[in-house]
TORMARVEX-658684 format. One line per field, with one value per residue (C-alpha): x, y, z; residue number from 1. Coordinates in steps of 0.02 Angstrom, whole numbers, plus 50000, padded with zeros to 5 digits. Layout:
x: [X | ...]
y: [Y | ...]
z: [Z | ...]
k: [NUM | ...]
END
This chain:
x: [55257 | 55392 | 55524 | 55699 | 55814 | 55941 | 55831 | 55888 | 55782 | 55734 | 55670 | 55585 | 55493 | 55418 | 55338 | 55166 | 55104 | 55007 | 54817 | 54768 | 54914 | 54801 | 54707 | 54868 | 54934 | 54768 | 54780 | 54963 | 54932 | 54788 | 54901 | 55035 | 54902 | 54830 | 55005 | 55063 | 54891 | 54919 | 55073 | 55019 | 54834 | 54893 | 55031 | 54893 | 54793 | 54934 | 54897 | 54712 | 54764 | 54885 | 54740 | 54613 | 54728 | 54874 | 55059 | 55144 | 55278 | 55336 | 55157 | 55155 | 55320 | 55266 | 55101 | 55205 | 55352 | 55250 | 55178 | 55351 | 55437 | 55335 | 55331 | 55516 | 55553 | 55439 | 55468 | 55599 | 55486 | 55347 | 55459 | 55498 | 55312 | 55271 | 55403 | 55339 | 55155 | 55132 | 55113 | 54922 | 54893 | 55015 | 54929 | 54760 | 54819 | 54899 | 54736 | 54624 | 54746 | 54766 | 54572 | 54554 | 54700 | 54622 | 54460 | 54558 | 54647 | 54480 | 54407 | 54561 | 54519 | 54708 | 54861 | 54934 | 54804 | 54815 | 55001 | 54972 | 54849 | 54962 | 55097 | 54975 | 54946 | 55124 | 55140 | 54999 | 55072 | 55234 | 55152 | 55058 | 55204 | 55327 | 55179 | 55110 | 55283 | 55309 | 55133 | 55197 | 55359 | 55255 | 55128 | 55257 | 55409 | 55480 | 55594 | 55541 | 55359 | 55396 | 55476 | 55316 | 55208 | 55313 | 55286 | 55094 | 55114 | 55200 | 55050 | 54959 | 55077 | 55069 | 54882 | 54893 | 54998 | 54889 | 54727 | 54804 | 54848 | 54695 | 54581 | 54657 | 54636 | 54448 | 54416 | 54508 | 54406 | 54256 | 54341 | 54517 | 54455 | 54384 | 54567 | 54576 | 54397 | 54421 | 54536 | 54395 | 54316 | 54483 | 54528 | 54365 | 54394 | 54562 | 54493 | 54360 | 54498 | 54611 | 54489 | 54512 | 54704 | 54784 | 54868 | 55052 | 55191 | 55260 | 55447 | 55435 | 55568 | 55600 | 55581 | 55728 | 55651 | 55813 | 55840 | 55664 | 55676 | 55849 | 55781 | 55630 | 55740 | 55872 | 55748 | 55632 | 55781 | 55860 | 55703 | 55668 | 55844 | 55836 | 55664 | 55698 | 55876 | 55818 | 55700 | 55785 | 55973 | 56085 | 56176 | 56032 | 56048 | 55888 | 55946 | 56128 | 56057 | 55932 | 56059 | 56190 | 56059 | 56023 | 56205 | 56230 | 56075 | 56109 | 56288 | 56206 | 56072 | 56207 | 56307 | 56151 | 56108 | 56287 | 56293 | 56108 | 56044 | 55879 | 55914 | 55781 | 55898 | 56015 | 56186 | 56205 | 56084 | 56216 | 56329 | 56224 | 56304 | 56134 | 56061 | 56191 | 56171 | 55989 | 55984 | 56063 | 55936 | 55790 | 55854 | 55895 | 55729 | 55629 | 55732 | 55689 | 55509 | 55451 | 55553 | 55486 | 55301 | 55318 | 55412 | 55316 | 55146 | 55189 | 55272 | 55103 | 54989 | 55087 | 55198 | 55088 | 54932 | 54846 | 54695 | 54716 | 54624 | 54734 | 54887 | 54840 | 54802 | 54987 | 55044 | 54919 | 55034 | 55175 | 55061 | 55004 | 55197 | 55224 | 55094 | 55173 | 55345 | 55286 | 55209 | 55373 | 55489 | 55453 | 55478 | 55632 | 55705 | 55679 | 55757 | 55906 | 55923 | 55897 | 56043 | 55959 | 55791 | 55877 | 56009 | 55897 | 55759 | 55873 | 55944 | 55772 | 55731 | 55896 | 55850 | 55669 | 55738 | 55871 | 55734 | 55622 | 55775 | 55809 | 55631 | 55561 | 55596 | 55473 | 55339 | 55231 | 55119 | 55119 | 55315 | 55314 | 55197 | 55300 | 55459 | 55388 | 55352 | 55525 | 55525 | 55379 | 55414 | 55596 | 55558 | 55418 | 55539 | 55683 | 55597 | 55510 | 55676 | 55779 | 55641 | 55668 | 55855 | 55813 | 55701 | 55806 | 55961 | 55885 | 55801 | 55618 | 55601 | 55698 | 55588 | 55487 | 55640 | 55736 | 55596 | 55575 | 55756 | 55749 | 55594 | 55662 | 55807 | 55677 | 55572 | 55715 | 55762 | 55581 | 55585 | 55754 | 55700 | 55538 | 55637 | 55773 | 55685 | 55542 | 55668 | 55742 | 55574 | 55504 | 55536 | 55419 | 55553 | 55683 | 55566 | 55630 | 55812 | 55766 | 55676 | 55830 | 55940 | 55821 | 55803 | 55993 | 56029 | 55901 | 55963 | 56149 | 56096 | 56007 | 56150 | 56271 | 56151 | 56135 | 56324 | 56338 | 56192 | 56301 | 56384 | 56221 | 56238 | 56185 | 56072 | 56176]
y: [58485 | 58479 | 58615 | 58581 | 58493 | 58636 | 58768 | 58848 | 58831 | 59017 | 58992 | 58839 | 58909 | 59033 | 58894 | 58852 | 58677 | 58584 | 58625 | 58468 | 58454 | 58426 | 58285 | 58205 | 58204 | 58127 | 57986 | 57956 | 57952 | 57828 | 57725 | 57715 | 57679 | 57532 | 57464 | 57477 | 57416 | 57249 | 57216 | 57271 | 57205 | 57036 | 57008 | 57002 | 56881 | 56753 | 56645 | 56620 | 56592 | 56453 | 56372 | 56372 | 56349 | 56265 | 56286 | 56311 | 56443 | 56431 | 56471 | 56626 | 56681 | 56651 | 56749 | 56900 | 56871 | 56812 | 56996 | 57074 | 56972 | 57022 | 57196 | 57203 | 57107 | 57212 | 57387 | 57422 | 57371 | 57475 | 57625 | 57605 | 57578 | 57737 | 57844 | 57760 | 57764 | 57908 | 57896 | 57924 | 57770 | 57668 | 57710 | 57668 | 57495 | 57460 | 57510 | 57393 | 57246 | 57267 | 57265 | 57101 | 57018 | 57070 | 56989 | 56834 | 56830 | 56844 | 56695 | 56583 | 56407 | 56337 | 56415 | 56394 | 56492 | 56626 | 56640 | 56650 | 56787 | 56884 | 56875 | 56965 | 57092 | 57123 | 57143 | 57272 | 57366 | 57375 | 57470 | 57585 | 57647 | 57723 | 57796 | 57880 | 57956 | 58018 | 58103 | 58194 | 58247 | 58316 | 58401 | 58489 | 58555 | 58654 | 58545 | 58629 | 58607 | 58439 | 58393 | 58437 | 58344 | 58189 | 58210 | 58209 | 58063 | 57964 | 57995 | 57874 | 57733 | 57797 | 57798 | 57617 | 57571 | 57656 | 57567 | 57415 | 57307 | 57345 | 57335 | 57172 | 57109 | 57160 | 57088 | 56927 | 56904 | 56895 | 56813 | 56837 | 56854 | 57029 | 57091 | 57086 | 57129 | 57296 | 57347 | 57355 | 57522 | 57600 | 57554 | 57621 | 57780 | 57802 | 57773 | 57906 | 58034 | 57993 | 58045 | 58229 | 58223 | 58287 | 58161 | 58134 | 58169 | 58007 | 57952 | 57810 | 57674 | 57500 | 57370 | 57273 | 57103 | 57013 | 57124 | 57092 | 56908 | 56902 | 57012 | 56897 | 56741 | 56818 | 56879 | 56723 | 56606 | 56711 | 56716 | 56529 | 56488 | 56593 | 56524 | 56340 | 56354 | 56418 | 56270 | 56129 | 56187 | 56271 | 56115 | 56035 | 56019 | 56126 | 56269 | 56273 | 56263 | 56407 | 56523 | 56482 | 56527 | 56686 | 56739 | 56701 | 56783 | 56935 | 56955 | 56932 | 57062 | 57190 | 57146 | 57168 | 57338 | 57392 | 57338 | 57348 | 57489 | 57517 | 57455 | 57452 | 57499 | 57627 | 57623 | 57809 | 57830 | 57771 | 57915 | 58032 | 58030 | 58055 | 57919 | 57792 | 57842 | 57822 | 57642 | 57566 | 57679 | 57605 | 57418 | 57446 | 57528 | 57384 | 57254 | 57348 | 57386 | 57221 | 57119 | 57206 | 57197 | 57012 | 56957 | 57049 | 57004 | 56820 | 56850 | 56922 | 56793 | 56626 | 56652 | 56767 | 56702 | 56866 | 56873 | 56953 | 57111 | 57137 | 57104 | 57233 | 57364 | 57342 | 57434 | 57579 | 57699 | 57681 | 57719 | 57886 | 57932 | 57877 | 58011 | 58141 | 58099 | 58103 | 58272 | 58336 | 58268 | 58398 | 58551 | 58471 | 58434 | 58614 | 58682 | 58565 | 58469 | 58279 | 58222 | 58270 | 58176 | 58026 | 57996 | 58027 | 57930 | 57776 | 57798 | 57799 | 57636 | 57563 | 57609 | 57531 | 57365 | 57358 | 57393 | 57248 | 57135 | 57171 | 57174 | 57018 | 56901 | 57000 | 56942 | 57108 | 57163 | 57336 | 57356 | 57286 | 57415 | 57556 | 57482 | 57491 | 57679 | 57740 | 57614 | 57684 | 57869 | 57856 | 57772 | 57892 | 58044 | 57963 | 57897 | 58055 | 58141 | 58009 | 57992 | 58176 | 58143 | 58009 | 58119 | 58283 | 58187 | 58132 | 58220 | 58230 | 58108 | 57980 | 58010 | 57851 | 57737 | 57815 | 57791 | 57606 | 57568 | 57642 | 57551 | 57386 | 57399 | 57430 | 57289 | 57171 | 57216 | 57168 | 57003 | 56953 | 57004 | 56892 | 56748 | 56756 | 56804 | 56681 | 56542 | 56601 | 56593 | 56445 | 56329 | 56372 | 56310 | 56435 | 56571 | 56699 | 56665 | 56682 | 56842 | 56919 | 56868 | 56942 | 57108 | 57125 | 57105 | 57225 | 57349 | 57326 | 57356 | 57515 | 57576 | 57556 | 57640 | 57784 | 57809 | 57799 | 57933 | 58058 | 58081 | 58156 | 58334 | 58453 | 58607 | 58753]
z: [55133 | 55264 | 55261 | 55188 | 55311 | 55301 | 55370 | 55536 | 55687 | 55681 | 55499 | 55536 | 55682 | 55558 | 55457 | 55525 | 55575 | 55450 | 55441 | 55525 | 55643 | 55793 | 55707 | 55657 | 55833 | 55897 | 55762 | 55800 | 55989 | 55957 | 55849 | 55984 | 56112 | 56007 | 55980 | 56160 | 56227 | 56143 | 56243 | 56415 | 56408 | 56343 | 56474 | 56612 | 56513 | 56486 | 56631 | 56586 | 56401 | 56461 | 56569 | 56418 | 56265 | 56342 | 56268 | 56437 | 56461 | 56281 | 56222 | 56335 | 56260 | 56082 | 56121 | 56159 | 56042 | 55891 | 55895 | 55927 | 55804 | 55651 | 55721 | 55726 | 55562 | 55451 | 55527 | 55399 | 55256 | 55339 | 55342 | 55156 | 55117 | 55213 | 55108 | 54944 | 54954 | 55085 | 55264 | 55268 | 55148 | 55243 | 55409 | 55340 | 55277 | 55452 | 55546 | 55444 | 55451 | 55645 | 55666 | 55564 | 55661 | 55824 | 55772 | 55728 | 55897 | 55985 | 55893 | 55909 | 55955 | 55986 | 56050 | 55876 | 55791 | 55924 | 55897 | 55704 | 55731 | 55848 | 55709 | 55584 | 55726 | 55740 | 55548 | 55551 | 55698 | 55602 | 55459 | 55577 | 55692 | 55557 | 55457 | 55616 | 55661 | 55481 | 55491 | 55650 | 55553 | 55414 | 55523 | 55640 | 55539 | 55682 | 55787 | 55950 | 55922 | 55858 | 56022 | 56111 | 55993 | 56017 | 56207 | 56173 | 56048 | 56176 | 56304 | 56197 | 56255 | 56425 | 56430 | 56362 | 56505 | 56632 | 56568 | 56488 | 56645 | 56744 | 56587 | 56543 | 56713 | 56712 | 56543 | 56575 | 56732 | 56612 | 56462 | 56403 | 56215 | 56261 | 56270 | 56081 | 56043 | 56133 | 55983 | 55856 | 55911 | 55924 | 55747 | 55689 | 55773 | 55688 | 55522 | 55549 | 55610 | 55458 | 55324 | 55367 | 55351 | 55192 | 55080 | 55116 | 54996 | 54911 | 54867 | 54735 | 54750 | 54721 | 54863 | 54942 | 54933 | 54966 | 55128 | 55194 | 55166 | 55262 | 55398 | 55433 | 55431 | 55552 | 55677 | 55675 | 55693 | 55834 | 55934 | 55904 | 55957 | 56116 | 56170 | 56129 | 56196 | 56352 | 56379 | 56305 | 56320 | 56186 | 56140 | 56043 | 55854 | 55816 | 55929 | 55859 | 55677 | 55717 | 55807 | 55669 | 55531 | 55627 | 55631 | 55439 | 55378 | 55481 | 55404 | 55231 | 55274 | 55313 | 55153 | 55046 | 55127 | 55090 | 54912 | 54859 | 54750 | 54848 | 55028 | 55152 | 55285 | 55205 | 55291 | 55273 | 55413 | 55533 | 55488 | 55596 | 55763 | 55859 | 55765 | 55818 | 55998 | 55995 | 55942 | 56097 | 56209 | 56108 | 56131 | 56312 | 56355 | 56280 | 56367 | 56532 | 56490 | 56405 | 56515 | 56676 | 56623 | 56572 | 56725 | 56851 | 56777 | 56794 | 56965 | 57030 | 56956 | 56952 | 57105 | 57215 | 57146 | 57121 | 57016 | 56837 | 56906 | 57050 | 56948 | 56828 | 56962 | 57026 | 56872 | 56891 | 56994 | 56874 | 56728 | 56811 | 56829 | 56649 | 56576 | 56686 | 56619 | 56438 | 56459 | 56547 | 56417 | 56271 | 56389 | 56474 | 56309 | 56245 | 56405 | 56422 | 56264 | 56245 | 56355 | 56524 | 56501 | 56418 | 56552 | 56698 | 56629 | 56597 | 56767 | 56848 | 56749 | 56819 | 57001 | 56986 | 56919 | 57055 | 57183 | 57120 | 57122 | 57304 | 57362 | 57264 | 57409 | 57514 | 57393 | 57426 | 57290 | 57360 | 57367 | 57188 | 57131 | 57211 | 57131 | 56955 | 56965 | 56923 | 56779 | 56700 | 56739 | 56679 | 56519 | 56472 | 56508 | 56401 | 56250 | 56170 | 56185 | 56104 | 55967 | 55929 | 55906 | 55776 | 55678 | 55683 | 55626 | 55453 | 55301 | 55292 | 55156 | 55261 | 55416 | 55393 | 55362 | 55507 | 55633 | 55566 | 55598 | 55769 | 55815 | 55742 | 55864 | 56003 | 55957 | 55940 | 56120 | 56181 | 56088 | 56156 | 56329 | 56320 | 56249 | 56378 | 56527 | 56497 | 56489 | 56652 | 56755 | 56673 | 56817 | 56969 | 57093 | 57037 | 56977 | 57106 | 57051 | 56869 | 56905 | 56993 | 56847 | 56727 | 56819 | 56845 | 56666 | 56621 | 56744 | 56683 | 56501 | 56547 | 56648 | 56501 | 56388 | 56511 | 56517 | 56325 | 56317 | 56409 | 56232 | 56161 | 56104 | 56239 | 56209 | 56151]
k: [1 | 2 | 3 | 4 | 5 | 6 | 7 | 8 | 9 | 10 | 11 | 12 | 13 | 14 | 15 | 16 | 17 | 18 | 19 | 20 | 21 | 22 | 23 | 24 | 25 | 26 | 27 | 28 | 29 | 30 | 31 | 32 | 33 | 34 | 35 | 36 | 37 | 38 | 39 | 40 | 41 | 42 | 43 | 44 | 45 | 46 | 47 | 48 | 49 | 50 | 51 | 52 | 53 | 54 | 55 | 56 | 57 | 58 | 59 | 60 | 61 | 62 | 63 | 64 | 65 | 66 | 67 | 68 | 69 | 70 | 71 | 72 | 73 | 74 | 75 | 76 | 77 | 78 | 79 | 80 | 81 | 82 | 83 | 84 | 85 | 86 | 87 | 88 | 89 | 90 | 91 | 92 | 93 | 94 | 95 | 96 | 97 | 98 | 99 | 100 | 101 | 102 | 103 | 104 | 105 | 106 | 107 | 108 | 109 | 110 | 111 | 112 | 113 | 114 | 115 | 116 | 117 | 118 | 119 | 120 | 121 | 122 | 123 | 124 | 125 | 126 | 127 | 128 | 129 | 130 | 131 | 132 | 133 | 134 | 135 | 136 | 137 | 138 | 139 | 140 | 141 | 142 | 143 | 144 | 145 | 146 | 147 | 148 | 149 | 150 | 151 | 152 | 153 | 154 | 155 | 156 | 157 | 158 | 159 | 160 | 161 | 162 | 163 | 164 | 165 | 166 | 167 | 168 | 169 | 170 | 171 | 172 | 173 | 174 | 175 | 176 | 177 | 178 | 179 | 180 | 181 | 182 | 183 | 184 | 185 | 186 | 187 | 188 | 189 | 190 | 191 | 192 | 193 | 194 | 195 | 196 | 197 | 198 | 199 | 200 | 201 | 202 | 203 | 204 | 205 | 206 | 207 | 208 | 209 | 210 | 211 | 212 | 213 | 214 | 215 | 216 | 217 | 218 | 219 | 220 | 221 | 222 | 223 | 224 | 225 | 226 | 227 | 228 | 229 | 230 | 231 | 232 | 233 | 234 | 235 | 236 | 237 | 238 | 239 | 240 | 241 | 242 | 243 | 244 | 245 | 246 | 247 | 248 | 249 | 250 | 251 | 252 | 253 | 254 | 255 | 256 | 257 | 258 | 259 | 260 | 261 | 262 | 263 | 264 | 265 | 266 | 267 | 268 | 269 | 270 | 271 | 272 | 273 | 274 | 275 | 276 | 277 | 278 | 279 | 280 | 281 | 282 | 283 | 284 | 285 | 286 | 287 | 288 | 289 | 290 | 291 | 292 | 293 | 294 | 295 | 296 | 297 | 298 | 299 | 300 | 301 | 302 | 303 | 304 | 305 | 306 | 307 | 308 | 309 | 310 | 311 | 312 | 313 | 314 | 315 | 316 | 317 | 318 | 319 | 320 | 321 | 322 | 323 | 324 | 325 | 326 | 327 | 328 | 329 | 330 | 331 | 332 | 333 | 334 | 335 | 336 | 337 | 338 | 339 | 340 | 341 | 342 | 343 | 344 | 345 | 346 | 347 | 348 | 349 | 350 | 351 | 352 | 353 | 354 | 355 | 356 | 357 | 358 | 359 | 360 | 361 | 362 | 363 | 364 | 365 | 366 | 367 | 368 | 369 | 370 | 371 | 372 | 373 | 374 | 375 | 376 | 377 | 378 | 379 | 380 | 381 | 382 | 383 | 384 | 385 | 386 | 387 | 388 | 389 | 390 | 391 | 392 | 393 | 394 | 395 | 396 | 397 | 398 | 399 | 400 | 401 | 402 | 403 | 404 | 405 | 406 | 407 | 408 | 409 | 410 | 411 | 412 | 413 | 414 | 415 | 416 | 417 | 418 | 419 | 420 | 421 | 422 | 423 | 424 | 425 | 426 | 427 | 428 | 429 | 430 | 431 | 432 | 433 | 434 | 435 | 436 | 437 | 438 | 439 | 440 | 441 | 442 | 443 | 444 | 445 | 446 | 447 | 448 | 449 | 450 | 451 | 452 | 453 | 454 | 455 | 456 | 457 | 458 | 459 | 460]
END
C-alpha cells in the first residue's frame, strides 16, 4: 500500500519500494513504449497508406487523430477505472484491447476501417497510460526515488522514438501493415510480466456517464471542426455547427464536473498550484512534439521525396539525445527541483523549432535531422519532471485520476496540432509556408509555457 500523503520526505524515504518495483517499472516503460511507438512508427507510414488506401491529407490526419482523439477523450474515464478496479486489472484490460486493435489496423481494407481501428487503439492506450503511472506511484512511495523511476519510465517513450521512425521506415518499405503487427509481441510480453505484480488497491465509486459523454462529444466535434475547417474553410455550416457544439458541450462538461456527485475530473485537483502549472506544459509539449514529427515526416517524404526508411533515420540522432534527457531528468530534478529541467527543456524545444523554421528553405535532410535534436532532448528532460509535479500534488488514491487529467491535456494538444498543422501543409504549392507557420506557432506556445513554468516551486 502507498504511504499516506502527509508523510514527510524523510519518513517516506524509510518506506521500501514495493516487492516487484522493478517489474512494475519494466511494465510501465513497455506500456509507454507501445503507446508512443504507435505515433512515431505510423507517421513514417502515412505516405504509403495514402497511396494504397487513399483519403488524401484528411485521411492522414484522421489516421493520427483518430488514435489521439479517443486517447484524450477516454483518459479521464480510464483514470477513474484505474482507481475503481485497481491499476493492475485496468492495465491488463488495456494491453489486451491494444493488441486486438493493432491486429485490426494491420488487416484494414479501407482508410475508413483503418481509422476506426486506430480509434480502438487510442481507447485501449487511454486505459493503459494512467494505470501504468498509478502502478509506479504504488511501487515507489518515496518522491525522490519516484522521480528517478519516472525518468526510467520515460525512457520507454524515448526508445520508441529511437526505433519508431527508422523501424517504421524499414517495415513500410516491406509493407506498411507491419507497423501495426509489430505491437503484438510487445503486448504479449507485457501480459507475461504483469502476472508477477501484486494486486492493486481499489477505490469503489460510481462512474460519471454524463461527463464522459460530454467529453467525447466536445473533443470529437472540436477536432472535426478544426480538420474540416482547415480544408474547406471555417464559414461552412458543418464546421460552424461542429465548433459551436464543441464550445457548448465543453461548458456543459465543466458544469457537470462542478455539480456532479461523482465527477470524472474532480475540480478540486485544480486547487494544487503545481497541478495547474503542469497542464499548459503538457499541452504545449505535445503541440511541439506531435506537430514536429507529423510535419517533418511529411516534409521529408512528400516534399523532399525521401524514402520512408531515410525519413525515419533523420529522427535517429534526436532519439539518442532523448534517451539521455530522460535518464538525466530524475537526477537533475532531485538536485535542483522541477523548475530547472522543465524551463530548460521547453526552451530547448523552442530553439529547435525555430531552427527548423529558419532552415526549412535549404531543404537539407541533414540540417533537418540536426535541428530536431534539441526538440527531442528538451522534451525528454522536461516531461518526467513535470509528471512528478502532478503526482506529488495529489493524494495516492487520486493518482490515476490526476495523471489522466494531465495526459488528457497533453493529448488534446497533440490532436489540435495535427488538425491545424495538417490543414496548413495540405496544399503542396504552399507546403513550406504552412510548415513555417506551424513551427512558429508551436515555438511560441512552448516559449509561453517556459515563462509560466518559472513559477514552479524550486527545490528547498
